[in-house]
C-alpha positions as CSV (number, residue, x, y, z in Angstrom):
1,M,-203.6,140.4,20.3
2,T,-200.7,140.5,22.6
3,S,-198.4,138.1,24.6
4,T,-199.9,136.4,27.6
5,D,-196.6,136.2,29.6
6,P,-197.7,137.2,33.2
7,N,-194.3,138.7,33.8
8,S,-194.4,141.2,30.9
9,A,-197.8,142.1,31.8
10,H,-196.8,143.0,35.4
11,L,-199.5,141.0,37.1
12,F,-199.7,140.5,40.8
13,R,-202.1,138.4,42.8
14,S,-202.0,140.0,46.2
15,L,-201.3,143.2,48.0
16,T,-198.1,142.0,49.5
17,D,-196.7,141.1,46.2
18,L,-196.9,144.6,45.0
19,P,-193.6,146.7,44.8
20,D,-193.3,150.0,46.7
21,T,-193.2,151.6,43.2
22,A,-197.0,150.8,43.0
23,R,-197.9,153.2,45.9
24,R,-199.4,156.6,45.0
25,A,-200.7,155.1,41.7
26,V,-203.8,156.2,39.9
27,L,-205.9,153.1,40.1
28,A,-208.6,151.9,37.6
29,I,-211.0,149.5,39.3
30,G,-213.4,147.0,37.6
31,N,-213.4,143.4,36.1
32,F,-212.4,144.2,32.6
33,D,-213.4,140.9,31.2
34,G,-212.8,141.3,27.4
35,V,-210.9,144.7,27.9
36,H,-213.6,145.9,25.4
37,L,-213.8,149.4,24.0
38,G,-215.8,150.8,27.0
39,H,-213.1,149.4,29.4
40,Q,-210.3,150.9,27.0
41,Q,-212.0,154.4,27.6
42,V,-211.7,153.9,31.5
43,I,-208.0,153.2,31.1
44,A,-207.5,156.0,28.7
45,D,-209.1,158.3,31.4
46,A,-207.1,156.9,34.2
47,R,-204.0,157.3,32.0
48,A,-204.7,160.9,31.6
49,L,-205.0,161.3,35.5
50,A,-201.9,159.4,36.1
51,D,-199.9,161.4,33.9
52,A,-201.3,164.6,35.2
53,K,-200.1,163.5,38.5
54,D,-196.9,161.9,37.2
55,A,-197.9,158.7,38.9
56,P,-198.0,155.1,37.9
57,L,-201.2,153.7,36.5
58,G,-202.4,150.5,38.1
59,V,-205.6,148.4,37.5
60,M,-207.4,146.5,40.1
61,L,-209.7,143.6,39.3
62,F,-211.0,140.6,41.2
63,D,-210.3,136.8,40.4
64,P,-212.5,134.9,40.4
65,H,-215.1,137.2,39.1
66,P,-217.5,138.1,42.1
67,Q,-220.3,136.7,40.0
68,Q,-218.5,133.2,40.2
69,F,-218.3,133.5,43.7
70,F,-221.8,134.4,44.4
71,A,-223.3,132.0,41.7
72,P,-221.0,129.1,41.4
73,D,-223.3,127.0,39.5
74,A,-224.3,129.6,36.9
75,P,-223.4,129.1,33.3
76,P,-219.7,129.8,32.4
77,F,-219.3,133.4,31.0
78,R,-215.6,134.4,31.1
79,L,-214.4,136.3,28.1
80,T,-210.8,136.6,28.7
81,R,-208.1,134.7,30.9
82,L,-206.6,136.6,33.6
83,V,-203.1,136.7,32.1
84,T,-204.6,137.8,28.7
85,R,-206.5,140.6,30.5
86,A,-203.2,141.8,32.2
87,A,-201.3,141.7,29.0
88,L,-204.0,143.6,27.1
89,L,-204.1,146.2,29.9
90,A,-200.2,146.4,29.6
91,D,-200.7,147.2,25.9
92,L,-202.9,150.1,26.9
93,G,-200.2,151.5,29.0
94,V,-201.0,150.2,32.4
95,D,-198.0,149.7,34.7
96,F,-199.3,146.9,36.8
97,T,-202.3,144.7,37.4
98,L,-203.6,143.7,40.7
99,A,-205.7,140.7,40.7
100,L,-207.1,140.4,44.3
101,P,-209.0,137.3,45.3
102,F,-212.5,137.5,45.4
103,D,-213.4,135.3,48.6
104,A,-215.7,135.3,51.6
105,N,-213.5,138.0,53.4
106,M,-213.7,140.3,50.4
107,A,-217.4,139.7,49.9
108,A,-218.0,140.7,53.6
109,C,-215.8,143.8,53.3
110,E,-217.8,147.0,53.9
111,A,-217.4,149.8,51.1
112,E,-216.0,152.3,53.7
113,D,-213.5,149.6,55.0
114,F,-212.3,148.8,51.3
115,I,-211.6,152.5,50.9
116,A,-209.7,152.9,54.0
117,D,-208.1,149.7,54.5
118,I,-207.1,148.9,50.9
119,L,-207.0,152.0,48.8
120,V,-205.6,154.3,51.4
121,D,-203.7,152.4,54.1
122,K,-202.3,149.6,51.9
123,L,-202.1,151.3,48.3
124,A,-201.9,155.1,49.4
125,V,-203.8,155.8,45.9
126,S,-203.4,159.3,44.5
127,G,-206.6,158.8,42.2
128,V,-209.2,156.2,41.3
129,C,-211.0,155.9,38.0
130,V,-214.2,153.6,37.5
131,G,-217.0,153.3,35.1
132,Y,-220.1,155.2,35.4
133,D,-222.0,152.0,37.0
134,F,-219.2,150.9,39.4
135,C,-220.4,149.4,42.7
136,F,-218.5,147.8,45.4
137,G,-218.3,146.5,49.0
138,K,-220.7,144.2,51.0
139,G,-224.1,144.4,49.3
140,R,-222.7,146.7,46.6
141,K,-223.5,149.5,48.8
142,G,-220.3,151.5,47.5
143,N,-220.5,153.5,44.4
144,F,-218.7,156.5,42.7
145,A,-220.4,159.1,44.7
146,M,-219.0,157.5,48.0
147,L,-215.7,157.2,46.3
148,R,-215.7,160.8,45.5
149,D,-216.9,162.0,48.9
150,V,-214.6,159.8,51.0
151,G,-211.6,160.4,48.5
152,G,-212.0,164.1,48.9
153,E,-211.6,163.5,52.6
154,M,-208.9,161.2,52.4
155,G,-206.8,162.9,49.9
156,F,-207.2,161.1,46.5
157,E,-209.1,162.3,43.4
158,T,-211.6,160.2,41.7
159,F,-213.1,160.1,38.0
160,A,-216.1,158.2,36.5
161,T,-216.1,157.4,32.8
162,E,-219.3,158.1,31.2
163,A,-221.2,155.2,29.4
164,V,-219.5,154.7,26.1
165,L,-222.2,154.0,23.6
166,Q,-222.3,151.2,20.7
167,P,-222.2,152.6,17.2
168,D,-225.6,153.6,16.2
169,S,-227.1,152.5,19.4
170,T,-228.2,153.9,22.8
171,Q,-226.8,150.8,24.4
172,P,-223.3,151.2,26.2
173,F,-220.4,148.8,25.4
174,S,-220.8,146.0,27.9
175,S,-219.4,142.4,28.4
176,S,-223.0,141.3,28.8
177,A,-223.5,142.4,25.2
178,I,-220.4,140.8,23.9
179,R,-221.7,137.5,25.6
180,N,-225.0,137.8,23.9
181,F,-223.4,138.3,20.4
182,L,-221.5,135.2,20.9
183,R,-224.3,133.1,22.1
184,D,-226.2,134.3,18.9
185,G,-223.4,133.2,16.7
186,E,-222.3,136.7,15.8
187,P,-218.6,136.9,16.5
188,E,-218.1,139.9,14.1
189,L,-220.5,142.1,16.3
190,A,-218.6,140.8,19.6
191,A,-215.3,141.7,17.9
192,A,-216.7,145.2,17.2
193,L,-217.4,145.9,20.7
194,M,-214.1,144.2,22.1
195,G,-211.7,145.9,19.7
196,H,-210.4,142.5,18.9
197,A,-211.8,139.1,18.0
198,F,-213.0,136.8,20.8
199,A,-210.5,134.0,21.4
200,I,-210.2,130.8,23.3
201,E,-206.9,130.0,24.8
202,A,-206.0,126.6,26.2
203,A,-203.8,123.6,25.6
204,V,-204.4,121.1,22.9
205,Q,-205.4,117.8,24.3
206,T,-205.1,114.3,23.0
207,G,-208.5,113.3,21.2
208,D,-209.6,110.1,19.7
209,R,-207.7,110.9,16.6
210,R,-210.7,110.3,14.6
211,G,-209.9,113.3,12.4
212,H,-206.8,111.8,11.2
213,T,-208.8,108.7,9.9
214,I,-210.8,110.9,7.6
215,G,-208.1,113.2,6.4
216,F,-208.9,116.2,8.7
217,A,-206.6,116.2,11.7
218,T,-207.7,118.5,14.4
219,A,-206.5,120.3,17.6
220,N,-208.7,119.6,20.4
221,M,-209.3,122.3,23.2
222,P,-211.5,122.3,26.2
223,L,-213.6,125.3,26.9
224,D,-213.1,125.5,30.6
225,D,-215.1,128.4,32.1
226,Y,-215.2,130.5,28.9
227,V,-218.7,131.7,27.8
228,L,-220.1,129.3,25.5
229,P,-220.6,130.7,22.0
230,K,-223.2,129.2,19.6
231,F,-222.4,125.7,18.9
232,G,-221.5,125.3,15.3
233,V,-218.8,125.7,12.9
234,Y,-216.5,128.8,12.7
235,A,-213.8,130.2,10.4
236,V,-211.0,130.7,12.8
237,R,-207.4,131.9,13.0
238,A,-205.0,130.7,15.7
239,E,-201.7,131.7,17.1
240,V,-199.4,129.1,18.5
241,L,-198.3,130.5,22.0
242,D,-195.5,128.1,22.9
243,G,-193.9,124.8,21.7
244,A,-191.9,123.9,18.6
245,F,-194.4,126.1,16.3
246,S,-194.7,129.1,18.8
247,G,-195.5,132.2,17.0
248,Q,-197.0,130.6,14.0
249,I,-200.4,131.9,12.8
250,L,-202.6,129.3,11.3
251,S,-206.0,129.7,9.5
252,G,-208.7,126.9,9.8
253,V,-212.1,125.6,10.3
254,A,-213.5,124.6,13.7
255,N,-216.3,123.0,15.5
256,L,-217.4,124.2,18.7
257,G,-219.9,122.1,20.5
258,L,-220.7,118.5,21.4
259,R,-219.8,116.7,18.1
260,P,-223.3,115.0,17.6
261,T,-222.1,112.7,14.9
262,V,-219.5,110.9,17.0
263,G,-220.4,112.6,20.4
264,T,-218.7,113.9,23.3
265,D,-219.3,114.3,27.0
266,K,-218.4,118.0,27.3
267,P,-218.3,121.0,24.9
268,R,-215.0,121.4,23.1
269,L,-213.3,123.2,20.4
270,E,-211.9,121.1,17.5
271,S,-209.8,123.1,14.9
272,H,-208.5,121.8,11.6
273,F,-205.8,124.2,10.2
274,F,-205.2,124.5,6.6
275,D,-201.8,123.8,5.0
276,F,-200.4,122.7,8.3
277,D,-198.8,119.3,9.2
278,G,-197.3,119.3,12.7
279,D,-197.9,118.0,16.3
280,L,-199.7,120.5,18.4
281,Y,-200.3,118.2,21.4
282,D,-199.8,120.0,24.7
283,A,-198.9,123.3,23.0
284,N,-201.1,126.4,24.0
285,L,-203.2,128.0,21.2
286,R,-205.1,131.2,21.1
287,V,-208.0,130.4,18.6
288,S,-210.0,133.4,17.4
289,L,-213.6,132.9,16.3
290,L,-213.9,135.1,13.4
291,H,-217.0,134.0,11.4
292,F,-219.9,131.7,12.0
293,I,-220.5,129.2,9.2
294,R,-223.5,127.0,10.3
295,P,-225.0,125.3,13.3
296,E,-223.8,122.0,14.7
297,Q,-225.7,119.0,13.0
298,K,-225.6,115.1,13.1
299,F,-224.6,113.4,10.0
300,D,-225.2,109.9,8.8
301,G,-221.7,108.5,9.4
302,L,-218.1,109.6,8.8
303,D,-218.4,109.8,4.9
304,A,-221.0,112.4,5.1
305,L,-219.1,114.1,7.8
306,K,-215.9,114.2,5.8
307,K,-217.8,115.8,2.8
308,Q,-219.3,118.4,5.1
309,I,-215.9,119.4,6.5
310,A,-214.5,119.8,3.1
311,L,-217.4,122.2,2.2
312,D,-216.9,124.0,5.5
313,S,-213.1,124.3,4.8
314,D,-213.8,125.9,1.4
315,T,-216.2,128.3,3.0
316,A,-213.8,129.1,5.7
317,R,-211.0,129.8,3.3
318,E,-213.2,132.1,1.3
319,M,-214.3,133.9,4.5
320,L,-210.6,134.3,5.8
321,G,-209.3,135.3,2.0
322,S,-207.1,132.5,2.2
């Protein structure tokens, strides 16, 4: 995976922040959570149209996700942080990502007004590319047919990417399918749809340091609004994103969940890294969940937990080939 530096990813958070060079762009519109292989096809189609028009390629998405606005109490479901999405999109050849705030005003915006006021007046798009099932505007009344018809009248071209089917399946690539694989403890299948491993990015927090007392120091990270994968133990690989060990790639074993033996009030990710002895507190890590080892379970004391962590570590090393 790529850098998450928002500057290198050309991420803008409002229409007023966009440079003049972004006008007349071909714009791919969607949420692109996970930047999975279906999303990547939309970007490839948009890239081809932009090249044909000798125009810049932009992506418009919404932050927070509209679902978070309409159902704030729903379970968390995010697959990728905003800056990570922008960086992944930049790696695919996107020149800029525009993350518009999804608020009450945006929710109330009629589809026709979205096209006329934002796409035409403010952005002067030369083309728009969307997925086959894209809907927009108040009440989700806008769709590709409207974009095509209104775009023809207003002078921009439109393109809809057909559904990209999963291998050996009649089901399309989708963020929902990825979330379901993660909830089922199948990170390999999620990675096959994403084109890269699912990863959690966060700063390492100070924990209770219990891992030090049993010989397995851990890096503790909150899960925030990420989708909750199946609770249990995983073989992981992590990249240190900043701090004294920036750039290092670490292999390890991690527990994701509520730590039933010692308890915790919120789910978190606790990673023990092999052959590493350094202070990672406050450093930002990207921890990729590669293989599910076993569900969470409660042990009769720390000695039993220590023994199981040693066994899990051996399993993880074997799975990771290290």
